[in-house]
Each structure stands twice: as C-alpha cells, then as structure tokens.
C-alpha positions as a Python dict, from the first residue, in 0.01 Angstrom:
ca = {
    (1, 'M'): (0, 0, 0),
    (2, 'L'): (236, -269, -131),
    (3, 'G'): (474, 2, -242),
    (4, 'R'): (475, 161, 104),
    (5, 'G'): (611, -154, 262),
    (6, 'D'): (306, -288, 445),
    (7, 'Q'): (309, -602, 235),
    (8, 'E'): (104, -835, 451),
    (9, 'R'): (-177, -583, 475),
    (10, 'G'): (-150, -513, 103),
    (11, 'F'): (-163, -877, 1),
    (12, 'S'): (-456, -936, 236),
    (13, 'L'): (-644, -663, 52),
    (14, 'L'): (-536, -810, -281),
    (15, 'I'): (-685, -1153, -218),
    (16, 'A'): (-991, -991, -63),
    (17, 'A'): (-1039, -804, -391),
    (18, 'V'): (-1012, -1131, -586),
    (19, 'R'): (-1282, -1283, -369),
    (20, 'A'): (-1502, -975, -397),
    (21, 'F'): (-1460, -931, -773),
    (22, 'P'): (-1377, -1278, -917),
    (23, 'D'): (-1512, -1184, -1260),
    (24, 'S'): (-1297, -875, -1297),
    (25, 'G'): (-1035, -868, -1569),
    (26, 'L'): (-779, -784, -1300),
    (27, 'A'): (-859, -1083, -1080),
    (28, 'E'): (-634, -1328, -1267),
    (29, 'R'): (-318, -1120, -1227),
    (30, 'A'): (-405, -1036, -868),
    (31, 'A'): (-454, -1402, -782),
    (32, 'S'): (-123, -1496, -943),
    (33, 'D'): (60, -1222, -755),
    (34, 'Y'): (-95, -1334, -430),
    (35, 'L'): (7, -1695, -490),
    (36, 'D'): (362, -1582, -564),
    (37, 'H'): (360, -1402, -229),
    (38, 'V'): (234, -1713, -50),
    (39, 'S'): (502, -1922, -222),
    (40, 'A'): (772, -1683, -104),
    (41, 'Q'): (640, -1669, 252),
    (42, 'R'): (509, -2020, 313),
    (43, 'G'): (659, -2229, 36),
    (44, 'P'): (551, -2352, -309),
    (45, 'E'): (352, -2645, -169),
    (46, 'A'): (134, -2405, 27),
    (47, 'A'): (82, -2189, -281),
    (48, 'A'): (-19, -2488, -494),
    (49, 'A'): (-266, -2606, -233),
    (50, 'L'): (-411, -2257, -192),
    (51, 'A'): (-458, -2222, -568),
    (52, 'L'): (-679, -2530, -569),
    (53, 'A'): (-867, -2421, -257),
    (54, 'L'): (-940, -2081, -410),
    (55, 'A'): (-1049, -2242, -738),
    (56, 'R'): (-1300, -2454, -549),
    (57, 'E'): (-1416, -2156, -346),
    (58, 'L'): (-1467, -1946, -659),
    (59, 'E'): (-1599, -2221, -883),
    (60, 'G'): (-1800, -2090, -1174),
    (61, 'R'): (-1641, -1746, -1166),
    (62, 'E'): (-1405, -1607, -1428),
    (63, 'V'): (-1096, -1640, -1211),
    (64, 'E'): (-1145, -2012, -1148),
    (65, 'E'): (-974, -2118, -1470),
    (66, 'R'): (-660, -1918, -1393),
    (67, 'L'): (-650, -2058, -1041),
    (68, 'R'): (-666, -2413, -1171),
    (69, 'Y'): (-391, -2335, -1419),
    (70, 'E'): (-181, -2191, -1138),
    (71, 'H'): (-243, -2507, -939),
    (72, 'A'): (-126, -2734, -1222),
    (73, 'K'): (173, -2515, -1308),
    (74, 'R'): (290, -2504, -949),
    (75, 'L'): (253, -2880, -909),
    (76, 'E'): (470, -2923, -1217),
    (77, 'A'): (733, -2688, -1077),
    (78, 'L'): (737, -2896, -760),
    (79, 'G'): (818, -3207, -961),
    (80, 'R'): (484, -3367, -881),
    (81, 'T'): (452, -3491, -1237),
    (82, 'T'): (158, -3728, -1200),
    (83, 'D'): (-45, -3478, -997),
    (84, 'A'): (36, -3197, -1239),
    (85, 'L'): (-65, -3411, -1535),
    (86, 'A'): (-400, -3489, -1376),
    (87, 'A'): (-452, -3120, -1300),
    (88, 'Y'): (-377, -3012, -1658),
    (89, 'V'): (-610, -3276, -1802),
    (90, 'D'): (-884, -3172, -1559),
    (91, 'L'): (-833, -2807, -1654),
    (92, 'A'): (-872, -2885, -2025),
    (93, 'R'): (-1187, -3087, -1950),
    (94, 'R'): (-1347, -2816, -1738),
    (95, 'F'): (-1263, -2531, -1975),
    (96, 'P'): (-1267, -2669, -2330),
    (97, 'Y'): (-1202, -2494, -2659),
    (98, 'P'): (-1291, -2231, -2768),
    (99, 'E'): (-1388, -2060, -2441),
    (100, 'G'): (-1104, -2206, -2237),
    (101, 'G'): (-818, -1961, -2226),
    (102, 'Y'): (-568, -2216, -2092),
    (103, 'W'): (-710, -2521, -2269),
    (104, 'D'): (-438, -2538, -2532),
    (105, 'Q'): (-150, -2481, -2292),
    (106, 'A'): (-296, -2740, -2057),
    (107, 'L'): (-292, -3004, -2332),
    (108, 'L'): (58, -2907, -2445),
    (109, 'R'): (188, -2937, -2090),
    (110, 'A'): (1, -3265, -2041),
    (111, 'A'): (177, -3404, -2348),
    (112, 'E'): (516, -3297, -2217),
    (113, 'L'): (450, -3462, -1883),
    (114, 'E'): (344, -3783, -2055),
    (115, 'L'): (682, -3779, -2229),
    (116, 'T'): (851, -3726, -1894),
    (117, 'L'): (670, -4039, -1778),
    (118, 'E'): (792, -4218, -2095),
    (119, 'R'): (443, -4251, -2240),
    (120, 'P'): (474, -4108, -2593),
    (121, 'A'): (152, -4268, -2718),
    (122, 'R'): (-44, -4086, -2449),
    (123, 'A'): (139, -3765, -2534),
    (124, 'L'): (18, -3801, -2892),
    (125, 'T'): (-338, -3846, -2765),
    (126, 'H'): (-333, -3503, -2598),
    (127, 'L'): (-176, -3334, -2900),
    (128, 'E'): (-415, -3496, -3144),
    (129, 'A'): (-710, -3393, -2926),
    (130, 'L'): (-584, -3037, -2949),
    (131, 'L'): (-557, -3054, -3328),
    (132, 'A'): (-898, -3219, -3360),
    (133, 'E'): (-1048, -2897, -3226),
    (134, 'R'): (-854, -2705, -3490),
    (135, 'E'): (-1022, -2909, -3762),
    (136, 'R'): (-1362, -2829, -3615),
    (137, 'S'): (-1267, -2463, -3578),
    (138, 'R'): (-1190, -2439, -3950),
    (139, 'I'): (-1552, -2527, -4017),
    (140, 'T'): (-1695, -2278, -3768),
    (141, 'G'): (-1448, -2003, -3853),
    (142, 'S'): (-1273, -1983, -3515),
    (143, 'Y'): (-928, -1831, -3509),
    (144, 'E'): (-596, -2015, -3527),
    (145, 'R'): (-414, -2053, -3197),
    (146, 'P'): (-32, -2068, -3183),
    (147, 'A'): (-60, -2394, -2991),
    (148, 'F'): (-195, -2572, -3299),
    (149, 'A'): (135, -2542, -3485),
    (150, 'Q'): (328, -2622, -3168),
    (151, 'A'): (125, -2941, -3129),
    (152, 'R'): (188, -3043, -3490),
    (153, 'F'): (562, -2982, -3453),
    (154, 'R'): (572, -3183, -3132),
    (155, 'I'): (385, -3470, -3298),
    (156, 'A'): (653, -3477, -3566),
    (157, 'E'): (928, -3484, -3304),
    (158, 'I'): (762, -3769, -3115),
    (159, 'H'): (730, -3980, -3429),
    (160, 'R'): (1095, -3908, -3505),
    (161, 'D'): (1244, -3954, -3159),
    (162, 'A'): (1016, -4191, -2971),
    (163, 'F'): (876, -4411, -3247),
    (164, 'R'): (1163, -4382, -3498),
    (165, 'D'): (907, -4339, -3775),
    (166, 'A'): (1099, -4113, -4010),
    (167, 'A'): (840, -4115, -4288),
    (168, 'R'): (558, -4009, -4056),
    (169, 'A'): (779, -3749, -3891),
    (170, 'R'): (869, -3595, -4227),
    (171, 'A'): (503, -3578, -4323),
    (172, 'E'): (411, -3409, -3994),
    (173, 'F'): (693, -3156, -4028),
    (174, 'R'): (565, -3066, -4374),
    (175, 'R'): (215, -3018, -4231),
    (176, 'V'): (349, -2754, -3992),
    (177, 'W'): (436, -2553, -4301),
    (178, 'T'): (127, -2626, -4508),
    (179, 'D'): (-141, -2629, -4237),
    (180, 'H'): (-12, -2343, -4022),
    (181, 'P'): (115, -2077, -4264),
    (182, 'K'): (133, -1801, -4002),
    (183, 'S'): (345, -1993, -3755),
    (184, 'L'): (707, -1901, -3700),
    (185, 'L'): (778, -2272, -3669),
    (186, 'G'): (734, -2320, -4042),
    (187, 'D'): (1096, -2274, -4143),
    (188, 'D'): (1211, -2491, -3850),
    (189, 'A'): (980, -2764, -3979),
    (190, 'L'): (1106, -2748, -4337),
    (191, 'F'): (1463, -2762, -4211),
    (192, 'E'): (1386, -3072, -4003),
    (193, 'E'): (1212, -3235, -4296),
    (194, 'A'): (1508, -3169, -4527),
    (195, 'R'): (1760, -3281, -4267),
    (196, 'M'): (1574, -3607, -4209),
    (197, 'A'): (1545, -3674, -4581),
    (198, 'L'): (1918, -3618, -4620),
    (199, 'A'): (1993, -3858, -4335),
    (200, 'M'): (1771, -4120, -4502),
    (201, 'G'): (1961, -4086, -4828),
    (202, 'D'): (1662, -3925, -5000),
    (203, 'R'): (1845, -3643, -5175),
    (204, 'E'): (1548, -3562, -5395),
    (205, 'G'): (1325, -3521, -5090),
    (206, 'A'): (1589, -3314, -4913),
    (207, 'C'): (1620, -3085, -5215),
    (208, 'A'): (1243, -3044, -5243),
    (209, 'A'): (1212, -2929, -4882),
    (210, 'A'): (1528, -2717, -4897),
    (211, 'R'): (1418, -2549, -5219),
    (212, 'L'): (1083, -2457, -5067),
    (213, 'L'): (1262, -2324, -4760),
    (214, 'V'): (1499, -2107, -4964),
    (215, 'E'): (1232, -1976, -5198),
    (216, 'A'): (951, -1917, -4949),
    (217, 'A'): (1152, -1815, -4642),
    (218, 'P'): (1472, -1653, -4775),
    (219, 'D'): (1533, -1457, -4455),
    (220, 'S'): (1535, -1768, -4238),
    (221, 'R'): (1865, -1866, -4082),
    (222, 'F'): (1799, -2214, -4217),
    (223, 'A'): (1771, -2085, -4574),
    (224, 'R'): (2135, -1978, -4551),
    (225, 'C'): (2215, -2351, -4529),
    (226, 'G'): (2031, -2445, -4845),
    (227, 'T'): (2339, -2573, -5027),
    (228, 'E'): (2435, -2790, -4729),
    (229, 'L'): (2094, -2955, -4754),
    (230, 'C'): (2088, -2963, -5135),
    (231, 'P'): (2415, -2895, -5322),
    (232, 'S'): (2231, -2815, -5645),
    (233, 'L'): (2074, -2504, -5492),
    (234, 'A'): (2231, -2166, -5559),
    (235, 'P'): (2455, -2039, -5276),
    (236, 'S'): (2302, -1808, -5018),
    (237, 'D'): (2346, -1432, -5015),
    (238, 'G'): (2696, -1457, -4872),
    (239, 'R'): (2613, -1457, -4504),
    (240, 'G'): (2697, -1825, -4485),
    (241, 'C'): (2543, -2113, -4296),
    (242, 'P'): (2557, -2070, -3915),
    (243, 'A'): (2798, -2320, -3764),
    (244, 'Y'): (2544, -2465, -3521),
    (245, 'V'): (2303, -2536, -3807),
    (246, 'R'): (2575, -2692, -4021),
    (247, 'Q'): (2670, -2917, -3731),
    (248, 'R'): (2310, -3029, -3704),
    (249, 'I'): (2304, -3116, -4072),
    (250, 'T'): (2631, -3305, -4075),
    (251, 'G'): (2569, -3473, -3741),
    (252, 'A'): (2905, -3353, -3611),
    (253, 'E'): (2995, -3485, -3269),
    (254, 'G'): (2879, -3250, -2998),
    (255, 'A'): (2642, -3068, -3230),
    (256, 'Q'): (2394, -2841, -3056),
    (257, 'A'): (2039, -2819, -3184),
    (258, 'P'): (1950, -2480, -3328),
    (259, 'P'): (1717, -2282, -3103),
    (260, 'R'): (1359, -2287, -3219),
    (261, 'H'): (1135, -1985, -3227),
    (262, 'S'): (973, -1936, -2887),
    (263, 'S'): (615, -2046, -2843),
    (264, 'S'): (514, -1694, -2748),
    (265, 'S'): (631, -1560, -3082),
    (266, 'S'): (466, -1824, -3295),
    (267, 'S'): (137, -1637, -3284),
    (268, 'S'): (272, -1381, -3528),
    (269, 'S'): (336, -1416, -3896),
    (270, 'S'): (694, -1494, -3979),
    (271, 'S'): (877, -1215, -4151),
    (272, 'S'): (1031, -1476, -4374),
    (273, 'R'): (704, -1620, -4500),
}
C-alpha cells in the first residue's frame, strides 16, 4: 500500500502491525520506519516522544528495546545531550548484557555524550562497565562483541587526550591488539602506540610496536610507514607511506588524522591479521 501512494493509510497499518505483533522479528524495522515517517510529517521532537510512548505501551515485549534505543538516538540527534545520555544509560540498565541487543551501543554512546559534556572520568566509567562484562563473558564462553575493542580504543584515546597520561594510553592501545585479536582496530592501535612512543622519545618502544605492526599486519596501510616509525626496519614493499599517515607521524602542521576502520566493520577479522 505504501508503494501505491496511500502513505498515511499504509503507515497506520504499519504501526497497527507493530502493536499487534510486538514480538515479531519484523516489528523493530517497522517501528523505526514509522518513526521516520512521523519525524518527516510532524518533526523529530514528535518522533522522539512517540518512541518513548510506544516503548511504555509495549513494555516487556521484544520491540520495547528498539523503541527505547530509537528514543535515545533521536534525542541525541536533537542535541538534547543530557536527556539522550539518561536515555542511553536507562536502556543499558533495562536490557543488560548478554541479552540486550543495544546494550553495548548504548554504553558507547553514553561515553561519547559524557565527553561532549566534558566529563571524561564518567565516560571511562561507561566504557569500563562495558569491558567488565567482557571479562565475565570470557569465563562463561559468550561471544566477543565489536564494541569491546571500540571501548578499549576509546579508553586509550581518553587517557591520551583528556588526561594526558601517555603511558596508560600506550598500554591501552596495546591491549586493543592483544585482547581483541579479531578487531580491525588492531593495526590502528599499534600505529597509535608507536606514534606516541616516538613522540615521547622512546625509540625502542616505537620500534617494538612498529615491528609487530609490520610483521603481524603487513597489509595494513600503517605497516607501509614502518620505517617512518622505526628507521631500522626494512623498507616497505615499495608502495610507500601514505602522505596523511606520514603527516600524523611527523606532526606536520595541518595534518589530518588517518581514518579509522568503521565500527560496523570491526566485527570481522582483519585481513591483515
């Protein structure tokens, strides 16, 4: 019916189906589509409010978690940082690991919003809570979530940028590699560790990280910059160090940070590992 142009009638049927079958595997997508429609017709504030109203109406049903995630996400998009933060924290509390499908993303977003509010210590609290569940999951045999490596990487960045604790940051970057061997963030982390060591004048430490990067992840774009990080390493295969990475190493004025692997791709094993 949506395709035939009778959109209002179609969307009315869509939300009716969500209410009638809130435990269906299709309810989450249908609810999201309906909220997008409401946002387009009545504004994003209305969509955010409706997401919460529907979550309360359908409390205890499978679709509730997605509706609460939609509520938090839409509050964040509106710039309502404090409200969004509270909504993400509440979501993680209501739907904890391992059953909670949005638990990890809720804690990651909560950490980012704490940083927006200039509260790095609180950001670390959310990230460390996420990783604490990983430690428990290793005992019970639960699977590794991509968010675990993302949280570890973000912890390293916070210690580097907010607390200026280079030693702790280097240690956390190394743990991305050692503790999360399937994450695509591993080579990024080794590069950051080597770059920090170089900036600190620790050439031995820089060479150790760079050597591991070159030997264990030879296809990484960062491995092509091994000699820039550690002159004693053998030159790369001839492709050369990308200019934007070299600028990051040398600290050239106007240097642009190299793009990290996207969070969505970090669930796969790196081809360079």
